[in-house]
N, C-alpha and C positions, 0 to 999 in steps of 0.2 A: 679829258682831264690832264692838267699839266702839273709839273712839280713846282713847288715854291723854290725859287732860285734867288731870293732877295740877298744881295750882298750886305753884310753887316760889319760891325766894328771888329769882331774877332777875325773874320775873313781878312779884312784889310790889315790887321795887325800881323796875322800869320804871313801874309804876302811881304810885308815890310821886313819882318824878321828873317824870312827866307832869302830875301835879296841882300840883306846885310851879312848873312852868314858866309864865312870863308870856306865852309864845307857843308855838305848836305846833312840834315838831321836824320839819323838812322834809327827810327823807331822799330820795335818788333813788328815783323811782317812788312818791312819796307819795300819788298818786291811785289807786294799784293797790288792788284789793280783796284784803286779806290775811287769813289765818287769825289770829285773836286769840292763838292759843297758840304756833305755830311762826313766825309773822310772814312766812311765805312766801305767794306768790300762792295763792289758793284751789285753782287747778287743779293745783298741784304740792305741796299740803300734805303734810307728812311725819309728822303726828301718829301715824298708825297704825304707823309704822316705828320708833318710839322704843324702844330696848332698855332694860330696867330691870335695872341691874347690881347684883348682890348683893355688892359689894366692901366690906370693912371700912374702906377708905381714904376719908377725908373731904377735901373741898376747900373752901377759903375764898377767894373771889374779891374782891380789893380793886380796885374798878373806877373808872376815870376817869369823871367825872360824865356824859359824853356816851355812854359805852358801853352802858348799859342801854337806851338809846333807839334804837340802831342795829340795823336788821334784819340787818346783816352780822356782828353780834357773835357770836363763837363760844363765849364763856364760857357763854352760855345753853344750849348743847348739852350741856355737862357737867351742868348742873342738870336738864336733861331726863332724863338717864340715871342719875345718881347721887343718891340721895335725900339723903345727908348732904353737901349742897352749901350753903354759906352765902355770902351776897353783901353787900358793903358799899360805899358810895360813898366814895372817898378824899377827904380834906380835908387841906390843908396846915396848917390852924389847929388841928385837934383830931382825936383818934382816936375812932371810934365806940365808945361804951361797951359795946355788945353784942359788938363784936370783942374788946375787952379781956376781957370775961367769958368768951368762947370760948377765948381764949388761956390763961386761968387755970383752965379746966376740966381736972381731973386725968385724965380719960379719954383726952385727946388728947396726943400728942407732936407739936408743931408744927415745921414746917420751912418756910422761905421759899425758893421755887424761883427762883433767879436765878444769873447767872454769878458765880463766886467772885471775880473780879478787882474787883468793885464792893463787896465786903464791908468792914466796918469793921476796923481793926487788932484782932487777937485774936478776931474773930468766928469761931466754929467752922464748918468747911466739910466736907461729906460728898459723896461722889460715888455713894453707894449707900445703900440703905435696909436696916435690919436685916431678917432673915428674919421672916416672919409669926409663926413660933413664938416669937420673942423678944417681940414685942408681946403675944401671948396670955399668955405667962408673966408679963409685967409688968402685965397688965391695962390696957394702953393701945392706942391705934390711931393710925396716922399721919394728921396733918392737914397738908395741903399748901397753902400760901398762894401763890396765883398773882396777879401784878399784871396787870390786864386793861386794856390801852390800846395805843397805838402804842409802838414801841420808845423813842422820845424821852420820851413820857409816863411809861413804866414806869421808866426810869432816874431821872427826877425823883421819882416816887412812892417808889421804893426809898430814895433819898438823903434824903428829907425825911419819913420815917416812923419816928420814934423807937421805936415799938412793935415794929419789926422788927429793930432793932439787936442785941438780945440773943438772937435766935433762930438756931439753926444754919441755914446755907445748904445747900440741896440743889442742887448745880451739875451740871446734865445735861451729859453728854459723849456726844452722839449725832452720828452722821454723816448722819442723816436730813436731807433737804432739804424745805422746806415745800411742801405741796401746796395751800396757800391761794391762791386766784386771784381773790378778790373785792375786794381792796384792793392797792395797790402797796406793796411793801416794798423797802427799800434793800439788804437782804441775804437771799439764799435760805436761809441757815442759821438765820434768825430764825423760829422756829416760832410759829404762832398759838396762842391760848390753849388751844383744845381739843387741839391736837397736843401741847402741853406736858403736858396731863393724861394723854393716852394713853401718852406716853413714861414718865410717872411710874408709871402702873399696870403697865406692862411691867417697870419697874425693881423694883417691889414684888412681882413674881412672879405678877401677875394677867394673864397673857398673853391669855386668852380675852376678858376684859373690855376690855383694851387694843385688841384687834382689833375688837370690836364697836363701841366708841366711835369708832375710826378709820373703820369702815364707815359709821356714821351721819353722820360728818363728810363723807365722800365723797358720800353721797346729798344732803346739804344743799348742798354746793358745786354739784353737777350741777343740782339743782332750781333754785337761785338763778340760775345762768347760763342755764339753759333759759328761765326766766321773763324774764330781762333781754333775751334775744335773740329772744323770742317764737318759740321752736322747740320741737320735741318733746323730752321728757325721755328720756334713754337708760334703759331698763329691762333687767331680766334679767341684771345683772352678778353677779359672785361676792359682792359686798357685799350685794346684795339677797337672795341665797340664804342667806347666813350669818345675816342679820337675821331672815329668815322662819323659818329653822330654830330660832333662839333663841326666837322668839315662838310657836312651835308651830303654824305655819300655812304657807301657800305664797305665793310671790311673786305669783302670779296673783290669789289671794284678796285680798291686801293692795292690789294695784293696783286691783281692782274697788271696794274700799271707798274708796280714795283718790279715784277718779273720782266715786263716788256723793256723797262729801263736797263735791266741787266742782260738783255738780249736773249731771254729765255722764252719758251712757249709755255703758257700756263698749264700746270699739271704734267709737264713732260718728265720731270725727274723728282718731284716731291720735295725739292729743297726748301721751298717756302710754304709748304702746305700742311705741315704738322699741326694738328689741332691740340689746343690746350685741354687738360682734364676739365671735366664739368666743374664749374664753380670757381675756376682760377681767375 
């Protein structure tokens, strides 16, 4: 079994931003030995757990300049799992020409995912997506634009991005509370980027893909917190089982590969073998 090492748009953006930077980005735990792909500590690397989702839905991430560099960024998780994920650094001065080309591509019907109360006068708002049959009949696919940054940054990006003003707003109406625990948020109902993507997939009728993306996010959160606290990572959850079934293997096999990638002997120190409580 090998790890998924597909280079994607956020990887490339991170590389570009690192090369342009005049000094290294110093995130918390900057001295930690991280996996180059998932940016987690090697001992909790999740590359082997990445589901590859065969959804026709595409995502375009408009990222605040710091987001591609942050190990806690969750937009990267979307790109890990959905091949049709595009990523661009937001600039107040100009729109990325490649983003303009993407928005002009007739194969995509673009929506900007944002609360409707921030829309421009006359800007169309939808609370649902057409059924997949409608897109197939019209020969188009939904392209969902998500602003990736803090809530304050996202509001500014939305307000100062002329390229978004003419697009329909997809305004999510979800009762879900955020499960994101890696950064502080002022409101529990403010979903993080990958949670927004999972909610959009469910809205588009791709419930299995939405569940798997949510499961991958749950593993990412647990792995990051376990690394931060220098504790064992909880294994054997329902999320692990669903991802293993999707990948056509077993949780135990994936855990062994995960440990081998970290240079560990399975079962030698228990770091990755803590079992979840029954029913988790």
